[in-house]
SERO-4910 file (N, C-alpha, C, O; in steps of 0.05 Angstrom, whole numbers):
BEGIN
 pado doro    nc1    nc2    nc3   cac1   cac2   cac3    cc1    cc2    cc3    oc1    oc2    oc3
  Met    A    830   -877    386    807   -866    401    804   -837    394    824   -822    392
  Ser    A    779   -828    389    774   -801    380    777   -782    404    773   -789    427
  Thr    A    784   -757    397    787   -737    418    760   -725    425    740   -730    412
  Ala    A    759   -710    447    734   -697    456    724   -678    435    700   -676    430
  Ala    A    743   -664    422    735   -645    401    722   -659    377    703   -649    366
  Glu    A    733   -682    370    722   -697    348    694   -708    354    676   -707    338
  Arg    A    691   -717    379    665   -727    387    644   -704    388    621   -708    380
  Glu    A    653   -681    396    635   -657    397    627   -650    368    604   -643    363
  Asp    A    646   -651    350    641   -644    322    620   -663    310    602   -655    295
  Arg    A    622   -689    317    603   -709    307    575   -704    317    555   -706    303
  Val    A    573   -696    343    547   -690    355    535   -666    341    511   -666    335
  Leu    A    551   -645    337    541   -621    324    533   -626    296    513   -615    286
  Asp    A    547   -644    282    540   -651    255    513   -665    254    496   -660    237
  Arg    A    508   -683    274    482   -697    274    460   -677    281    438   -679    270
  Ile    A    465   -659    299    445   -639    306    438   -622    281    415   -616    275
  Gly    A    460   -614    267    456   -598    243    439   -612    222    421   -600    210
  Glu    A    445   -638    217    430   -653    198    401   -655    206    383   -654    189
  Phe    A    396   -660    232    368   -662    241    353   -636    238    330   -636    230
  Arg    A    366   -614    243    353   -588    242    347   -579    213    330   -562    209
  Lys    A    361   -591    193    356   -584    166    331   -597    155    321   -590    133
  Arg    A    320   -617    170    296   -631    160    272   -611    161    270   -594    179
  Arg    A    254   -615    142    230   -599    142    214   -606    167    213   -629    175
  Pro    A    202   -585    180    185   -591    204    162   -608    196    150   -605    175
  Arg    A    155   -627    214    133   -646    208    109   -639    227    113   -636    251
  Leu    A     86   -636    215     62   -630    230     49   -657    239     37   -671    222
  Leu    A     52   -664    264     42   -689    275     17   -685    291      3   -705    297
  Asp    A     10   -661    298    -13   -656    315    -39   -659    299    -39   -654    275
  Thr    A    -60   -666    313    -86   -669    300   -105   -645    306   -126   -642    294
  Val    A    -97   -629    326   -112   -604    332    -93   -581    336    -69   -586    342
  Val    A   -102   -557    332    -86   -534    336    -83   -528    366   -103   -529    380
  Thr    A    -59   -521    375    -55   -514    403    -42   -486    404    -35   -475    383
  Leu    A    -41   -474    428    -29   -448    430      0   -448    421     11   -428    412
  Ala    A     14   -471    424     42   -473    415     45   -467    386     66   -457    377
  His    A     24   -472    370     26   -467    341     26   -438    334     33   -430    312
  Gly    A     19   -421    353     20   -392    348     43   -378    362     42   -353    364
  Ala    A     62   -392    372     83   -380    389    109   -373    373    127   -361    385
  Gly    A    110   -380    348    133   -372    332    157   -391    334    178   -385    324
  Gly    A    154   -415    346    175   -434    349    172   -457    329    162   -454    307
  Lys    A    181   -481    338    181   -505    321    152   -512    313    147   -520    290
  Ser    A    134   -511    332    106   -518    326     94   -499    305     79   -508    288
  Ser    A    100   -474    308     91   -455    288    101   -461    260     87   -461    240
  Ala    A    127   -467    259    140   -474    233    127   -499    221    123   -500    197
  Ala    A    121   -519    238    108   -543    228     80   -537    217     72   -548    196
  Leu    A     65   -520    231     38   -513    222     39   -498    195     24   -504    177
  Val    A     57   -478    194     59   -462    169     67   -480    146     56   -478    124
  Asp    A     87   -497    150     97   -514    128     76   -535    120     72   -540     97
  Gly    A     64   -548    141     46   -570    135     19   -563    125      5   -579    112
  Val    A     10   -538    131    -17   -530    123    -16   -507    102    -26   -511     80
  Phe    A     -4   -485    109     -6   -461     92     13   -462     68      5   -457     45
  Leu    A     38   -469     72     56   -472     50     47   -494     31     49   -492      7
  Glu    A     37   -515     43     28   -538     26      5   -530      8      3   -539    -15
  Ala    A    -12   -511     17    -35   -503      2    -28   -480    -18    -38   -480    -40
  Phe    A    -11   -461     -9     -7   -437    -25     20   -435    -37     28   -413    -47
  Arg    A     35   -456    -37     64   -455    -44     69   -439    -70     57   -445    -91
  Asn    A     88   -420    -68     98   -405    -91    125   -394    -83    132   -392    -59
  Pro    A    142   -386   -102    169   -378    -96    171   -355    -76    189   -355    -59
  Glu    A    153   -336    -77    155   -313    -59    147   -321    -31    160   -314    -11
  Leu    A    126   -337    -28    117   -346     -2    137   -363     12    140   -363     36
  Glu    A    152   -379     -4    172   -397      7    195   -383     20    211   -395     34
  Gln    A    198   -357     14    219   -341     27    214   -338     57    232   -334     73
  Leu    A    188   -339     65    180   -337     93    192   -312    106    201   -313    129
  Gly    A    193   -290     92    203   -265    103    181   -250    118    158   -259    119
  Asp    A    189   -228    129    170   -211    143    150   -197    124    128   -189    131
  Ala    A    159   -195     98    142   -183     78    149   -196     51    172   -204     47
  Ala    A    130   -197     33    135   -206      6    146   -183    -10    136   -160     -8
  Val    A    166   -188    -26    178   -168    -44    168   -173    -72    173   -194    -84
  Leu    A    153   -153    -82    138   -157   -107    147   -137   -128    146   -113   -124
  Pro    A    156   -147   -151    165   -129   -173    140   -117   -188    120   -131   -192
  Leu    A    142    -92   -196    122    -79   -212    131    -77   -241    155    -77   -246
  Pro    A    113    -75   -260    121    -72   -288    140    -49   -293    156    -49   -312
  Ser    A    138    -28   -276    155     -4   -280    184     -9   -271    201      7   -277
  Gly    A    188    -32   -258    215    -38   -249    218    -33   -219    238    -42   -207
  Glu    A    200    -18   -207    201    -13   -178    192    -39   -163    181    -57   -175
  Arg    A    198    -39   -138    191    -62   -121    175    -52    -97    182    -32    -85
  Leu    A    155    -68    -90    139    -62    -66    144    -85    -46    149   -108    -53
  Ala    A    141    -78    -20    140    -98      1    111    -98     11     99    -77     15
  Phe    A    101   -122     16     73   -125     24     73   -144     48     84   -166     47
  Ser    A     60   -135     70     60   -151     94     33   -150    107     18   -131    104
  Thr    A     27   -171    123      1   -172    137      5   -186    164     23   -204    166
  Asp    A    -11   -179    183     -8   -191    210    -34   -187    226    -49   -169    219
  Ser    A    -38   -204    246    -60   -201    264    -50   -198    293    -29   -209    300
  Tyr    A    -66   -184    309    -57   -177    336    -78   -185    356   -101   -176    355
  Val    A    -70   -202    375    -87   -211    397    -71   -209    423    -51   -223    425
  Val    A    -79   -193    441    -64   -190    466    -83   -184    489   -102   -169    486
  Ala    A    -76   -195    512    -92   -189    536    -72   -182    559    -54   -197    564
  Pro    A    -76   -159    572    -97   -139    568    -92   -123    543    -69   -122    533
  Met    A   -113   -110    533   -110    -95    508    -94    -69    512    -82    -59    493
  Arg    A    -93    -59    536    -76    -37    543    -57    -46    565    -65    -60    584
  Phe    A    -32    -39    562    -11    -48    581     10    -26    584     10     -7    568
  Pro    A     27    -27    603     47     -6    607     64     -2    581     77    -20    572
  Gly    A     63     22    571     78     29    547     64     27    521     75     34    500
  Gly    A     39     17    521     25     15    495     -2      0    497    -13     -4    518
  Ser    A    -11     -7    473    -37    -21    471    -37    -38    446    -18    -38    430
  Ile    A    -59    -53    442    -61    -69    418    -61    -51    393    -53    -60    372
  Gly    A    -71    -26    396    -71     -8    374    -43      0    365    -37      1    342
  Asn    A    -25      6    385      3     11    379     16    -13    365     29     -9    344
  Leu    A     11    -37    375     23    -61    364     14    -65    335     30    -72    318
  Ala    A    -12    -60    329    -22    -65    303     -9    -48    282     -4    -57    259
  Val    A     -2    -23    289     12     -6    270     42    -12    269     53    -16    248
  His    A     54    -13    293     83    -17    294     91    -44    282    112    -45    268
  Gly    A     76    -64    287     84    -91    278     86    -92    248    105   -103    237
  Thr    A     66    -81    234     67    -82    205     87    -63    193    101    -69    174
  Val    A     89    -39    205    110    -20    196    137    -33    199    154    -30    181
  Asn    A    142    -46    221    169    -58    226    174    -81    207    197    -84    198
  Asp    A    154    -97    201    158   -119    182    166   -108    154    183   -119    141
  Leu    A    154    -86    146    162    -74    121    190    -62    122    206    -65    103
  Ala    A    196    -48    144    221    -35    146    245    -54    145    264    -49    131
  Val    A    243    -76    160    266    -95    161    268   -111    135    287   -125    131
  Ser    A    248   -108    118    250   -120     91    263   -101     71    266   -107     48
  Gly    A    271    -77     81    284    -58     65    266    -37     53    275    -20     37
  Ala    A    240    -38     59    221    -19     48    217      6     65    223      6     89
  Arg    A    208     27     52    199     50     66    168     49     68    155     53     48
  Pro    A    157     43     92    129     39     95    113     63     86    120     86     91
  Gln    A     90     58     73     73     80     62     45     79     72     34     98     83
  Trp    A     31     56     68      3     54     72     -4     28     87      9      8     84
  Leu    A    -25     30    104    -35      7    120    -65      4    116    -79     24    110
  Ser    A    -74    -20    118   -103    -25    122   -106    -35    151    -87    -45    163
  Ala    A   -131    -33    161   -136    -42    188   -164    -55    189   -184    -42    182
  Ala    A   -165    -79    199   -191    -94    202   -195   -101    231   -176   -110    245
  Phe    A   -219    -96    241   -225   -100    269   -247   -122    273   -267   -121    259
  Val    A   -241   -141    290   -262   -160    299   -267   -153    328   -251   -157    345
  Ile    A   -291   -142    333   -298   -131    359   -319   -148    373   -339   -156    361
  Glu    A   -314   -154    398   -332   -170    413   -355   -153    424   -351   -131    433
  Glu    A   -379   -164    422   -402   -150    433   -398   -143    463   -389   -161    478
  Gly    A   -403   -119    470   -399   -111    498   -375    -94    503   -371    -83    525
  Leu    A   -357    -92    483   -333    -75    486   -341    -46    490   -358    -36    475
  Glu    A   -329    -33    509   -336     -5    514   -327     13    491   -304     10    482
  Ile    A   -344     30    482   -338     48    460   -314     66    468   -297     73    451
  Gly    A   -313     74    493   -291     91    502   -264     77    499   -245     90    490
  Leu    A   -263     51    505   -238     36    502   -231     34    472   -207     37    464
  Leu    A   -251     29    455   -246     27    427   -235     54    416   -216     54    400
  Gln    A   -246     76    425   -236    102    417   -207    107    425   -191    118    410
  Gln    A   -200     98    449   -173    101    459   -153     85    441   -132     95    434
  Ile    A   -161     61    435   -143     44    419   -140     54    390   -118     54    379
  Val    A   -162     64    379   -161     76    352   -143    102    353   -128    107    334
  Ala    A   -145    117    375   -128    140    378    -99    132    380    -81    146    369
  Asp    A    -93    110    393    -66    100    394    -56     93    366    -32     99    359
  Met    A    -73     81    350    -65     74    323    -59     99    306    -40    100    291
  Arg    A    -77    120    310    -73    145    295    -46    157    302    -31    166    284
  Glu    A    -40    158    328    -14    170    337     10    154    327     30    165    318
  Ser    A      7    127    328     29    110    319     34    113    289     57    114    280
  Ala    A     13    115    274     15    118    245     28    145    239     45    147    221
  Leu    A     21    166    253     32    192    249     62    192    255     78    203    240
  Asn    A     70    179    277     98    177    285    115    161    265    138    166    261
  Ala    A    102    141    253    116    124    234    116    135    206    130    125    189
  Gly    A    100    156    201     99    168    174     84    151    154     90    151    131
  Val    A     63    137    164     46    121    146     17    130    149     10    144    168
  Gln    A      0    122    129    -28    128    130    -44    102    130    -37     83    117
  Ile    A    -66    102    146    -85     80    146   -106     88    126   -122    106    131
  Val    A   -107     74    104   -123     83     81   -147     65     75   -164     73     58
  Thr    A   -150     42     88   -174     26     83   -177      7    107   -158      3    123
  Gly    A   -200     -6    109   -204    -23    132   -231    -37    131   -246    -36    112
  Asp    A   -237    -51    154   -262    -66    156   -268    -70    185   -250    -70    202
  Thr    A   -294    -73    192   -302    -78    219   -323   -100    220   -342   -101    204
  Lys    A   -319   -119    238   -338   -140    244   -343   -141    274   -325   -137    290
  Val    A   -368   -146    281   -376   -150    309   -385   -179    313   -402   -189    298
  Val    A   -374   -192    333   -381   -220    339   -394   -221    367   -392   -202    383
  Gly    A   -406   -244    373   -421   -247    398   -402   -246    422   -378   -251    420
  Lys    A   -414   -241    445   -399   -239    470   -385   -265    476   -397   -287    475
  Gly    A   -359   -263    482   -343   -287    488   -329   -299    464   -315   -319    466
  Ala    A   -333   -287    440   -322   -298    415   -297   -285    406   -285   -295    387
  Ala    A   -287   -264    419   -264   -250    408   -245   -239    430   -227   -224    423
  Asp    A   -249   -246    454   -230   -236    475   -227   -206    475   -205   -196    477
  Gly    A   -249   -192    471   -249   -163    470   -247   -152    441   -267   -142    431
  Met    A   -224   -156    429   -220   -146    402   -195   -158    390   -175   -161    403
  Tyr    A   -197   -164    364   -173   -171    348   -170   -150    326   -190   -140    315
  Ile    A   -145   -144    319   -139   -126    298   -121   -139    278   -101   -151    285
  Ser    A   -127   -136    252   -109   -145    231   -101   -121    214   -118   -104    207
  Thr    A    -75   -119    208    -66    -97    191    -49   -109    168    -36   -130    171
  Ala    A    -51    -96    146    -33   -102    123    -20    -76    115    -31    -55    118
  Gly    A      4    -78    103     18    -54     96     34    -57     70     41    -79     62
  Val    A     38    -34     57     54    -33     32     75    -12     36     71      9     46
  Gly    A     99    -19     26    122     -1     27    137     -2      0    135    -22    -14
  Val    A    151     19     -5    167     20    -30    197     15    -23    208     26     -4
  Ile    A    209     -3    -38    237    -10    -34    255      7    -53    251      6    -77
  Pro    A    273     23    -42    290     39    -59    306     23    -78    314      0    -72
  Glu    A    312     34   -101    328     20   -122    355     13   -110    368     29    -97
  Gly    A    364    -12   -116    390    -21   -108    391    -33    -80    411    -43    -72
  Arg    A    369    -32    -65    368    -43    -38    357    -71    -38    335    -76    -48
  Ala    A    372    -90    -28    363   -118    -27    374   -131     -2    399   -132      2
  Leu    A    357   -141     15    365   -155     40    356   -184     38    334   -190     30
  Ser    A    374   -202     45    368   -231     43    387   -247     60    410   -241     62
  Ala    A    377   -269     71    394   -287     86    415   -300     68    436   -308     78
  Thr    A    410   -301     42    429   -313     23    454   -296     21    475   -305     11
  Lys    A    453   -270     29    476   -252     28    494   -254     52    516   -243     52
  Val    A    485   -268     73    501   -270     98    525   -287     94    524   -308     81
  Arg    A    548   -278    104    573   -292    101    588   -296    127    584   -280    146
  Pro    A    604   -317    130    620   -320    154    637   -295    158    648   -284    139
  Gly    A    639   -286    183    654   -262    189    636   -238    193    644   -218    205
  Asp    A    611   -239    183    593   -217    187    587   -213    216    590   -232    232
  Arg    A    578   -189    224    572   -183    251    542   -180    255    527   -174    237
  Ile    A    534   -186    280    505   -185    287    500   -163    307    513   -162    328
  Leu    A    481   -146    301    474   -123    318    445   -126    327    428   -137    313
  Val    A    440   -116    351    412   -113    361    408    -83    366    426    -70    376
  Ser    A    385    -73    359    380    -44    359    375    -32    387    372     -8    390
  Gly    A    373    -49    408    368    -39    435    363    -62    454    367    -85    448
  Thr    A    355    -54    478    350    -74    500    328    -93    492    309    -85    477
  Ile    A    329   -117    502    310   -138    494    292   -146    517    299   -143    540
  Gly    A    269   -157    510    251   -170    529    230   -152    542    214   -163    557
  Glu    A    230   -126    537    211   -109    552    182   -115    545    165   -116    564
  His    A    175   -120    520    147   -123    513    135   -148    526    114   -146    539
  Gly    A    148   -170    523    138   -195    535    134   -193    565    114   -202    575
  Met    A    153   -182    578    151   -179    607    130   -159    616    116   -164    635
  Ala    A    128   -137    601    108   -116    608     80   -128    606     63   -123    624
  Val    A     74   -142    585     48   -154    581     42   -175    602     20   -177    613
  Met    A     61   -192    607     57   -214    626     52   -204    654     34   -214    667
  Leu    A     67   -183    663     63   -172    689     37   -156    691     24   -155    712
  Ala    A     29   -144    668      4   -128    668    -21   -145    672    -41   -134    680
  Arg    A    -19   -171    668    -42   -188    672    -49   -190    701    -72   -198    708
  Gly    A    -30   -184    719    -36   -185    747    -39   -213    759    -48   -215    782
  Glu    A    -31   -233    744    -33   -260    754     -9   -270    771    -10   -291    783
  Leu    A     12   -253    771     36   -260    785     42   -240    807     36   -216    804
  Ala    A     52   -249    829     58   -232    851     85   -218    847    103   -219    864
  Ile    A     88   -205    824    113   -191    817    106   -163    808     89   -159    791
  Glu    A    121   -144    819    118   -116    810    145   -107    800    166   -110    813
  Ala    A    144    -95    776    169    -85    764    162    -62    746    141    -62    733
  Asp    A    179    -42    744    175    -19    727    185    -25    699    207    -18    691
  Ile    A    168    -39    684    175    -48    657    153    -38    638    130    -45    641
  Asp    A    161    -23    618    143    -14    597    149    -29    571    172    -36    566
  Ser    A    128    -35    556    133    -47    529    150    -29    512    150     -4    515
  Asp    A    166    -41    495    183    -25    477    170    -20    450    183    -12    431
  Thr    A    144    -24    448    130    -21    422    136      6    410    132     27    422
  Ala    A    146      6    385    154     30    371    160     23    342    166      0    335
  Pro    A    158     43    324    166     38    296    196     39    293    209     56    305
  Val    A    207     20    278    236     19    275    245     30    248    269     29    242
  Asn    A    227     40    231    235     48    204    256     71    204    273     72    187
  Gly    A    255     89    224    275    110    226    302     99    232    322    107    220
  Met    A    304     80    250    329     67    257    340     51    233    364     51    227
  Val    A    322     37    219    331     22    196    343     40    175    364     33    163
  Glu    A    331     62    169    342     80    149    369     91    157    387     94    141
  Ala    A    372     97    183    397    107    193    419     86    190    442     92    183
  Leu    A    412     61    196    431     39    194    440     35    165    463     32    159
  Leu    A    420     35    147    426     29    119    442     52    106    458     47     87
  Ala    A    438     76    116    454     99    105    483     96    113    501    103     98
  Ala    A    488     86    138    515     83    148    528     57    139    553     55    136
  Ala    A    512     36    134    523     10    126    507      0    102    490    -18    105
  Pro    A    512     10     78    497      3     55    499    -26     46    483    -36     31
  Ser    A    520    -40     57    523    -69     50    509    -87     70    514   -111     69
  Thr    A    492    -76     86    477    -93    106    464   -116     92    452   -114     71
  Arg    A    468   -140    104    459   -165     91    429   -171     95    415   -178     76
  Trp    A    420   -169    120    395   -181    128    385   -168    154    401   -159    170
  Met    A    359   -165    157    347   -155    182    322   -170    189    308   -181    171
  Arg    A    315   -170    214    289   -182    223    282   -169    250    299   -167    267
  Asp    A    256   -162    253    248   -152    279    243   -176    297    231   -196    289
  Ala    A    252   -174    322    252   -197    340    226   -196    357    227   -187    380
  Thr    A    204   -207    346    179   -207    360    175   -233    374    190   -240    392
  Arg    A    155   -249    366    150   -274    380    174   -292    379    187   -296    359
  Gly    A    181   -302    402    205   -320    404    231   -305    409    251   -317    413
  Gly    A    230   -278    408    253   -262    414    277   -266    395    274   -277    374
  Ile    A    300   -256    404    324   -258    387    334   -287    384    347   -293    365
  Gly    A    327   -304    403    335   -332    401    322   -345    377    336   -359    362
  Thr    A    296   -340    372    282   -351    349    292   -339    323    296   -353    303
  Val    A    295   -312    323    304   -299    299    332   -309    290    336   -314    267
  Cys    A    350   -312    309    377   -322    302    376   -350    292    393   -358    275
  Asn    A    358   -367    303    356   -394    292    345   -394    264    355   -410    247
  Glu    A    326   -377    258    317   -375    230    339   -366    212    342   -376    189
  Leu    A    356   -347    221    378   -338    205    398   -361    200    406   -365    177
  Ala    A    406   -375    221    425   -396    218    416   -418    199    431   -428    183
  Gln    A    390   -424    200    380   -445    183    376   -436    154    382   -450    135
  Asn    A    367   -411    150    362   -401    123    388   -395    108    390   -397     84
  Ala    A    409   -387    124    434   -379    111    455   -401    112    477   -398    101
  Asp    A    448   -424    125    467   -446    128    494   -437    140    515   -443    130
  Val    A    491   -423    163    514   -413    177    511   -419    207    490   -429    215
  Ala    A    532   -414    222    530   -414    251    528   -386    262    541   -368    252
  Val    A    511   -382    281    508   -355    294    519   -358    323    509   -374    338
  Ile    A    539   -342    329    552   -343    355    546   -317    370    555   -296    361
  Leu    A    531   -319    392    524   -295    407    541   -294    433    550   -314    443
  Asp    A    544   -270    443    560   -265    467    541   -256    489    529   -234    488
  Glu    A    537   -272    510    518   -266    531    525   -240    545    507   -225    552
  Asn    A    550   -234    548    558   -209    562    551   -184    547    550   -162    558
  Arg    A    545   -187    521    538   -164    504    508   -160    500    500   -140    489
  Leu    A    492   -179    510    463   -176    506    453   -153    523    456   -154    548
  Pro    A    441   -133    511    431   -110    527    403   -116    539    384   -119    525
  Ile    A    403   -119    566    378   -126    580    375   -108    604    394   -105    620
  Leu    A    353    -95    607    348    -78    630    348    -95    656    338   -117    656
  Pro    A    359    -84    678    361   -100    703    333   -110    712    331   -133    721
  Gln    A    312    -94    709    286   -102    718    274   -125    701    260   -142    711
  Val    A    281   -124    675    273   -146    658    287   -172    665    275   -193    666
  Leu    A    313   -169    669    329   -193    676    320   -204    702    318   -229    706
  Gly    A    314   -187    722    304   -196    747    278   -211    745    274   -232    758
  Ala    A    259   -200    730    233   -213    727    236   -240    713    223   -259    720
  Cys    A    253   -241    692    258   -266    678    270   -287    697    262   -310    696
  Asp    A    289   -279    714    301   -297    733    280   -308    752    280   -332    758
  Met    A    262   -291    762    242   -300    781    222   -320    768    212   -338    782
  Leu    A    217   -316    742    198   -333    728    211   -357    714    197   -374    704
  Gly    A    237   -358    715    251   -380    701    250   -379    671    249   -399    658
  Ile    A    249   -354    660    247   -350    631    273   -339    621    284   -320    633
  Asp    A    283   -349    599    307   -339    586    300   -314    570    284   -316    551
  Pro    A    311   -291    576    303   -266    562    310   -267    532    299   -251    517
  Ile    A    327   -285    524    334   -286    496    310   -295    479    310   -291    455
  Tyr    A    290   -307    492    266   -317    478    242   -298    482    220   -304    472
  Val    A    245   -276    497    222   -259    503    217   -239    481    236   -228    469
  Ala    A    192   -234    474    185   -218    451    191   -189    455    191   -178    477
  Asn    A    198   -176    433    202   -147    431    184   -136    410    175   -151    392
  Glu    A    177   -111    411    160    -99    391    171    -73    380    157    -57    368
  Gly    A    197    -67    386    209    -43    375    239    -47    372    253    -27    372
  Lys    A    247    -72    367    276    -78    364    280    -96    340    262   -111    332
  Phe    A    304    -95    328    309   -113    306    338   -123    308    355   -110    320
  Ile    A    343   -145    294    370   -156    291    379   -150    263    363   -152    244
  Ala    A    404   -142    260    415   -137    234    442   -151    231    457   -153    250
  Val    A    447   -161    207    473   -173    200    487   -154    181    476   -147    160
  Val    A    511   -145    189    525   -126    173    553   -136    166    564   -154    179
  Ala    A    565   -125    145    592   -133    137    611   -124    159    607   -104    172
  Pro    A    633   -140    163    651   -133    185    663   -106    183    668    -93    203
  Asp    A    669    -96    158    681    -70    156    662    -47    159    670    -24    160
  Glu    A    636    -53    162    616    -32    166    603    -34    194    585    -19    201
  Ala    A    613    -53    210    600    -58    236    602    -34    255    582    -26    268
  Asp    A    625    -21    256    628      2    274    611     25    265    598     38    282
  Ala    A    610     30    239    593     52    229    563     46    234    548     64    241
  Ala    A    555     21    230    528     13    235    520     17    264    499     28    270
  Leu    A    537      8    282    532     11    311    530     41    319    513     48    334
  Ala    A    548     57    309    548     85    315    523     98    305    511    116    318
  Ala    A    513     91    281    489    102    270    465     95    287    448    112    292
  Leu    A    463     71    296    441     63    313    442     78    340    421     88    349
  Arg    A    465     80    352    467     93    378    462    123    376    455    136    396
  Ala    A    465    134    352    460    163    348    430    169    345    422    192    347
  His    A    414    148    340    386    151    338    373    150    365    382    134    382
  Pro    A    353    167    371    340    167    397    330    140    407    330    135    431
  Gln    A    322    123    389    312     96    397    334     75    399    329     54    410
  Gly    A    358     82    390    379     61    389    402     65    407    424     54    403
  Thr    A    399     81    428    421     88    446    434     63    459    457     64    466
  Ala    A    418     42    463    428     18    475    435     -4    455    438    -27    463
  Ala    A    437      3    430    445    -16    409    471    -29    416    489    -17    429
  Glu    A    475    -54    408    499    -68    415    506    -89    394    489   -100    380
  Leu    A    533    -93    391    543   -114    375    542   -140    391    557   -142    411
  Ile    A    526   -159    384    521   -182    402    533   -208    392    531   -229    406
  Gly    A    544   -209    368    554   -235    359    566   -233    331    569   -212    319
  Glu    A    572   -257    320    583   -259    294    573   -284    279    563   -302    292
  Val    A    577   -284    254    570   -306    237    595   -323    231    616   -312    225
  Met    A    592   -349    234    614   -368    228    604   -389    208    580   -393    204
  Ala    A    623   -402    196    616   -422    175    605   -447    187    586   -459    176
  Asp    A    615   -455    210    607   -481    223    603   -477    253    615   -459    265
  Pro    A    587   -494    265    570   -514    253    544   -503    241    530   -487    254
  Gln    A    539   -510    216    517   -498    201    490   -503    215    485   -525    226
  Gly    A    474   -482    216    447   -485    227    445   -483    257    424   -486    268
  Ile    A    468   -477    270    469   -477    299    471   -448    309    486   -432    298
  Val    A    457   -442    331    461   -417    346    473   -425    373    462   -441    387
  Ala    A    495   -412    379    509   -418    404    513   -392    419    517   -371    407
  Leu    A    512   -393    446    515   -370    463    540   -374    480    542   -393    495
  Arg    A    559   -356    477    582   -356    495    573   -345    522    564   -322    523
  Thr    A    574   -360    543    563   -352    568    583   -335    584    607   -334    578
  Ser    A    573   -322    605    589   -305    622    608   -322    638    627   -311    651
  Phe    A    605   -348    639    622   -366    654    646   -376    638    663   -391    648
  Gly    A    646   -369    612    668   -377    595    662   -402    578    679   -409    561
  Gly    A    639   -414    582    631   -437    565    613   -428    543    612   -405    535
  Ser    A    598   -447    532    579   -441    511    556   -461    513    559   -483    524
  Arg    A    533   -452    503    509   -470    501    494   -465    476    495   -443    464
  Ile    A    481   -486    466    465   -483    442    439   -469    449    426   -475    469
  Val    A    431   -450    432    406   -436    435    387   -448    413    389   -441    390
  Asp    A    370   -466    422    352   -479    403    326   -463    399    320   -445    415
  Met    A    312   -469    378    286   -457    374    266   -471    392    265   -495    394
  Leu    A    249   -455    406    229   -466    424    208   -481    409    201   -475    386
  Val    A    197   -502    423    174   -516    411    149   -499    414    134   -496    395
  Gly    A    146   -487    438    123   -469    443    133   -442    450    152   -432    439
  Asp    A    120   -430    470    128   -403    479    124   -402    509    104   -411    519
  Pro    A    144   -391    524    141   -389    553    120   -369    561    112   -368    585
  Leu    A    111   -352    543     92   -331    550     66   -334    534     67   -339    510
  Pro    A     43   -332    548     18   -333    533     13   -307    518     22   -286    527
  Arg    A      1   -308    496     -7   -287    477      0   -259    484    -12   -246    502
  Ile    A     21   -249    471     31   -222    478     33   -204    454     43   -182    456
  Cys    A     23   -213    430     23   -195    407      4   -206    386      1   -194    365
***
């Protein structure tokens, strides 16, 4: 008769084999779940966009494409679209998100962000004053991040066709010589860091809608992370991989890491940095903060002998004072993310099918 440990290993092996399968797009219409960053999003991207545009760089599914130039230099190129209601919320606006999101995608790819484009789809009837405020937010965010908005486009659509305004940004950054980040470099024994407290953005936007009888002093964490990234890489030059934890939160990011690197990611619940007001709001709503979006935080995997230096470098940065070592990489069970709970047990952290929060970035 097999032992409990052997039975558990067999179950984990079956889960791992199932999770290695390519996502299958079974839906016949697009739903909001397809834009949430979870399993449905992966199925849509794989079944429609990768199927049409497949090429080696796109198949990396990184935050930015890394493109070699004839001179031998490398550029990172990223693009994103931003749709959020309300357009202004505690701690920021859609304008802040549009700049920070693209800057952060470039930064966690190892690049130093340089230039952005910005395209606006504006709904008829939007107040010019609000548009000016959001553009001013973008100007301030670009200045703080050290980037320039150098080109763009504007379209106006009929009333009711754009939920106020949508913004798309694309960005280019230069990758310093010798710097390369990839999930393929992750090894068992590596440590996992988060650059600060999690969950503020998703909760701030959700409560700002005023649809819930909950009041909490929560501001979005939207911010550029390129300064923190540079500080981390200076202290820990062997850093393996980074990703900003936006849609789907750190739970989704860690699942992508586990699957792309064929490793197990083990997180420690007691080490997750969460503000009390965020935790309280999540508890009231029945939402796991590990899946709540952030817009100014990232996950980094560092070599074990550089973990202390990396953590110290983040905490020395004004934006990283709450940085924490939250877990480690293990060889098995491959493709699994597990959370050591405060009760002494553990649970699997799966990738969500949809998203517990409506449109927040």
